[in-house]
C-alpha positions as CSV (number, residue, x, y, z in Angstrom):
1,M,25.2,-4.9,98.8
2,S,26.6,-3.1,95.8
3,L,25.3,0.2,94.5
4,Y,23.4,0.3,91.2
5,P,21.9,2.9,88.9
6,L,19.3,4.8,91.0
7,K,15.9,6.1,89.9
8,F,14.0,8.5,92.1
9,E,10.4,9.5,92.8
10,I,9.4,12.5,90.8
11,I,8.8,15.7,92.7
12,Y,5.9,17.6,91.0
13,K,5.9,21.4,91.2
14,E,2.6,23.3,90.6
15,K,3.1,26.5,88.7
16,I,0.7,29.1,87.4
17,W,2.4,28.9,84.0
18,G,2.5,25.0,83.8
19,G,1.0,22.9,81.1
20,Q,0.6,19.2,79.9
21,K,3.8,18.6,77.8
22,L,5.5,16.8,80.7
23,N,2.8,14.2,80.2
24,T,2.3,14.2,76.5
25,L,5.9,14.5,75.4
26,L,7.9,13.0,78.4
27,Q,5.4,10.4,79.5
28,K,5.0,11.8,83.1
29,Q,1.9,10.8,84.9
30,L,0.9,14.3,86.1
31,P,-1.6,14.8,88.9
32,K,-5.0,15.7,87.5
33,D,-6.5,19.2,87.6
34,I,-3.1,20.8,88.6
35,N,-0.8,23.0,86.5
36,I,2.5,21.2,86.8
37,G,5.3,23.4,85.5
38,E,8.3,21.4,86.7
39,T,9.3,17.9,87.6
40,W,12.3,17.7,89.9
41,E,14.1,14.6,88.8
42,I,16.9,14.5,91.3
43,S,17.1,17.0,94.1
44,G,19.1,17.7,97.3
45,V,17.2,20.9,98.0
46,E,16.1,21.1,101.6
47,A,12.5,20.0,102.1
48,N,12.6,18.6,98.5
49,V,15.2,15.8,98.8
50,S,14.6,13.0,96.3
51,I,13.5,9.5,97.4
52,V,14.9,6.4,95.7
53,K,12.2,4.3,93.9
54,N,14.1,1.3,92.6
55,G,16.1,-1.6,94.1
56,F,16.9,-2.4,97.7
57,L,17.4,1.3,98.6
58,A,13.9,2.2,97.6
59,G,12.3,4.5,100.2
60,N,15.6,6.0,101.3
61,S,16.3,9.7,100.7
62,L,19.2,10.9,98.7
63,A,20.8,12.4,101.8
64,E,20.5,9.1,103.7
65,I,22.2,7.1,101.0
66,I,25.0,9.7,100.7
67,E,25.5,9.4,104.5
68,I,25.8,5.6,104.1
69,Y,27.8,5.3,100.9
70,M,29.6,8.7,100.9
71,A,32.3,8.9,98.2
72,D,31.2,5.6,96.7
73,L,28.0,7.3,95.6
74,V,29.1,10.9,94.8
75,G,32.9,10.8,94.5
76,V,35.7,11.8,96.8
77,K,35.9,15.5,95.9
78,N,32.2,16.0,95.9
79,F,31.7,14.4,99.3
80,D,34.6,16.4,100.8
81,K,33.1,19.6,99.4
82,F,29.3,19.1,99.8
83,G,29.0,16.5,102.5
84,L,25.5,15.1,102.7
85,E,24.1,17.7,100.3
86,F,23.7,16.6,96.7
87,P,25.3,19.3,94.6
88,L,23.1,19.4,91.5
89,L,19.4,19.8,90.8
90,F,17.9,18.2,87.7
91,K,14.5,19.3,86.3
92,F,12.2,19.2,83.3
93,I,10.3,22.5,82.8
94,D,7.1,23.0,80.7
95,A,6.3,26.6,80.0
96,H,2.7,26.8,78.8
97,D,2.9,30.5,79.6
98,D,5.8,32.9,80.1
99,L,7.8,32.5,83.3
100,S,8.8,35.5,85.3
101,I,11.9,37.5,84.3
102,Q,14.5,36.7,87.0
103,V,18.1,36.4,88.1
104,H,20.0,34.2,90.5
105,P,22.9,35.2,92.8
106,N,26.4,33.9,92.6
107,D,28.0,31.8,95.3
108,K,29.5,34.9,97.1
109,L,26.3,36.8,97.2
110,A,24.2,33.8,98.1
111,L,26.5,32.9,101.0
112,E,26.4,36.5,102.4
113,R,22.6,36.8,102.1
114,H,21.2,33.2,102.5
115,N,24.1,31.1,103.8
116,A,23.6,29.0,100.6
117,Y,25.2,28.3,97.2
118,G,24.4,30.4,94.2
119,K,22.6,29.2,91.2
120,S,24.2,28.7,87.8
121,E,22.3,26.6,85.4
122,M,21.9,25.5,81.8
123,W,19.0,24.7,79.5
124,Y,18.6,22.0,76.8
125,I,15.6,22.6,74.6
126,V,13.6,19.4,74.4
127,D,10.8,20.8,72.4
128,A,9.7,24.2,71.2
129,E,6.7,25.5,69.4
130,E,7.2,27.5,66.2
131,N,8.7,31.0,66.9
132,A,8.9,30.2,70.7
133,K,11.4,32.6,72.4
134,L,13.3,32.9,75.6
135,I,15.1,35.7,77.3
136,T,18.8,35.5,78.2
137,G,20.9,38.5,79.0
138,F,20.8,42.1,77.9
139,N,20.7,43.2,74.2
140,K,23.3,45.8,74.9
141,K,25.6,46.8,77.8
142,T,23.5,48.7,80.3
143,S,23.9,50.3,83.7
144,K,22.1,50.2,87.0
145,K,20.7,53.6,86.2
146,E,19.3,52.7,82.8
147,Y,18.0,49.4,84.2
148,L,16.1,51.1,87.0
149,E,14.7,53.7,84.5
150,K,13.4,50.9,82.3
151,M,12.0,49.1,85.4
152,N,10.2,52.2,86.7
153,S,8.7,53.0,83.3
154,N,7.5,49.4,82.8
155,K,9.8,49.0,79.7
156,I,12.3,46.5,81.0
157,T,11.8,44.2,78.0
158,D,13.3,46.9,75.8
159,I,16.8,46.1,76.9
160,L,16.5,42.3,77.2
161,N,17.9,39.8,74.7
162,Y,15.4,37.5,73.0
163,E,16.4,34.2,71.4
164,T,14.3,32.0,69.2
165,A,14.3,28.5,70.8
166,K,14.5,25.3,68.8
167,Q,14.8,21.7,69.7
168,G,18.4,20.9,70.5
169,N,19.4,24.4,71.4
170,V,21.6,24.8,74.5
171,F,21.8,27.9,76.7
172,D,24.3,28.5,79.5
173,I,22.7,30.6,82.3
174,P,25.4,31.6,84.7
175,A,24.5,33.3,88.0
176,G,23.9,37.0,87.4
177,R,22.4,36.6,83.9
178,V,18.8,37.9,83.6
179,H,16.6,35.3,82.0
180,A,13.1,33.9,81.4
181,I,11.6,30.8,79.7
182,C,8.7,31.9,77.5
183,K,5.6,30.0,76.5
184,G,5.8,27.0,74.2
185,I,9.1,25.6,75.5
186,L,9.9,22.3,77.1
187,L,13.4,22.0,78.4
188,A,15.8,20.1,80.7
189,E,17.5,22.2,83.3
190,I,20.7,21.3,85.2
191,Q,21.7,23.7,88.0
192,Q,23.5,24.1,91.3
193,T,21.5,22.9,94.3
194,S,19.8,26.2,95.1
195,D,16.3,27.5,95.0
196,I,17.2,31.2,95.3
197,T,15.4,33.3,92.7
198,Y,15.1,37.0,92.5
199,R,12.0,37.9,90.5
200,I,12.4,41.0,88.4
201,Y,9.2,41.3,86.4
202,D,6.1,39.0,86.1
203,W,4.2,40.5,83.2
204,D,1.7,42.1,85.7
205,R,0.3,38.6,86.3
206,K,-1.9,37.9,89.3
207,D,-1.7,34.9,91.6
208,V,-4.6,32.7,92.5
209,N,-5.8,35.2,95.1
210,G,-5.7,38.1,92.6
211,N,-2.5,39.7,94.0
212,N,0.6,40.7,92.1
213,R,3.4,38.3,92.7
214,E,6.3,39.5,94.8
215,L,9.2,41.2,93.1
216,H,12.7,41.4,94.4
217,T,13.9,44.6,92.7
218,D,16.5,45.6,95.3
219,L,17.9,42.1,95.8
220,A,18.2,41.6,92.0
221,L,20.1,44.8,91.5
222,D,23.3,43.6,93.1
223,A,23.1,40.2,91.5
224,L,22.7,41.3,87.9
225,D,25.5,41.1,85.3
226,F,24.8,44.2,83.2
227,N,27.3,43.3,80.4
228,H,26.3,42.3,76.9
229,Y,27.6,39.1,75.3
230,N,27.9,38.4,71.6
231,N,26.7,34.7,71.8
232,Y,24.1,33.6,74.3
233,K,23.4,30.3,72.6
234,S,26.0,27.6,73.1
235,E,27.4,25.9,69.9
236,Y,28.3,22.2,69.8
237,K,29.3,19.6,67.3
238,A,27.3,16.4,67.3
239,E,28.6,12.8,66.8
240,E,27.1,9.4,67.3
241,N,27.7,6.9,70.1
242,Y,30.2,9.0,71.9
243,P,29.7,11.9,74.4
244,Y,30.1,15.3,72.9
245,S,30.4,18.5,75.0
246,L,27.4,20.9,75.5
247,I,28.5,22.9,78.6
248,K,31.5,22.7,80.8
249,N,32.0,24.9,83.9
250,K,33.2,24.5,87.5
251,Y,29.8,23.4,88.6
252,F,29.0,20.7,86.1
253,T,29.9,19.1,82.8
254,T,27.1,18.3,80.4
255,N,27.6,16.1,77.4
256,K,25.1,14.6,75.0
257,I,25.1,11.0,73.7
258,D,23.2,10.1,70.5
259,L,23.0,6.3,70.6
260,T,22.4,4.2,67.6
261,K,24.2,1.1,68.8
262,K,25.5,-0.7,71.9
263,A,28.2,1.4,73.6
264,T,30.5,0.9,76.6
265,F,31.4,3.8,78.9
266,D,34.3,3.8,81.3
267,Y,34.1,6.2,84.2
268,F,37.1,5.0,86.1
269,N,38.9,8.4,85.8
270,I,35.8,10.5,86.7
271,D,35.7,11.1,90.5
272,S,32.0,11.8,90.4
273,F,28.5,10.4,90.1
274,V,27.1,10.5,86.5
275,V,23.5,11.4,85.8
276,Y,21.6,10.4,82.6
277,M,18.5,12.3,81.4
278,C,16.8,10.5,78.6
279,I,15.3,13.1,76.3
280,E,14.5,10.8,73.4
281,G,14.2,7.1,72.8
282,E,14.8,4.2,75.3
283,F,17.8,2.2,76.4
284,D,19.1,-0.5,78.8
285,I,21.9,0.0,81.2
286,T,23.9,-3.2,81.7
287,F,26.1,-3.2,84.8
288,N,27.9,-5.7,87.0
289,K,28.2,-7.8,83.8
290,T,24.7,-9.2,83.9
291,E,22.3,-6.8,85.6
292,V,20.0,-4.6,83.5
293,I,17.9,-1.5,84.1
294,N,15.6,0.0,81.5
295,I,15.4,3.8,81.0
296,T,12.7,5.4,78.9
297,K,12.1,8.9,77.5
298,G,11.7,11.4,80.3
299,E,13.5,9.3,82.9
300,T,16.5,10.4,84.9
301,V,19.0,8.0,86.5
302,L,22.0,8.4,88.8
303,I,25.1,6.2,88.2
304,P,27.1,6.0,91.5
305,A,30.7,7.1,91.4
306,E,32.0,3.6,92.3
307,M,30.6,2.1,89.0
308,D,33.5,2.2,86.5
309,E,32.1,0.5,83.4
310,I,28.6,0.4,82.1
311,I,27.0,-0.6,78.8
312,L,24.2,1.3,77.1
313,I,22.0,-0.5,74.6
314,P,19.5,1.6,72.7
315,K,16.1,0.1,71.9
316,V,15.6,2.8,69.3
317,Y,17.5,6.0,68.3
318,T,18.2,7.5,71.7
319,Q,19.4,10.9,73.0
320,I,20.8,11.2,76.5
321,L,22.2,14.2,78.5
322,E,25.2,13.0,80.5
323,V,26.1,15.1,83.5
324,F,28.9,14.9,86.1
325,I,31.3,17.2,88.1
326,E,35.0,17.4,87.1
């Protein structure tokens, strides 16, 4: 049987800083009495591999269907490089409180220490409360010595770069860049398949047992990029009914599609799966000429690599993140 656009069971992640916006703004049916900070929409992370929820492949894991369909699902280059491991992780994150200040290792360091891939990621701000801020990078070029002095004197925030977050903002977070999502922000995160995080500072917060959360000061030191950059926020030029670029790197390409009318998309020349994250509105995907799948706000869907042409029909004004690997 032919492949089709795939939806997956949501993986809910309880977090001390989680809230309710994944439910109120993205229509997620959150488990009751639990602080859910993240929903993992599509994941190939070990012990957290996504399960298909629609069509004849429902109940199969992402790894299982890659094993069966191989390049037809993910693309020739992706299958040759990653095998049965799906290369990207897609999340929605709701910060009801500040997340820890952290950094992720690059591929080289992650391979040496963890026999894993590193973690470069990007953020698209879906919603932000007034004056909500996030941390990305340093506010000046610093050194290991100065960094450690600030850490030891509990003044690490003095040298961090704060950005005001607004709906529609895009931030590239390459491996090595210190960062933190702060309270009042709901975002979509696209990242390499990796769950390696070095926690630098956690606001002296206690866990449910009253203990300080573990920090990874020594591990983070070799992972950090101490340079200062002029622009931490990614700029883009919007247009309607055609993909426009948000972020493009060797790990993923992320475009945005603002749909106001029916549009046809030809992926014949893209040797990759395509993932849609619906961040506003609702739309139908028409494929194989007559088949239709409906996607609503907050849903994520994977378009197999073998599917060349699809038609998107918005029910209302719709915004979609379009992601693939070039």
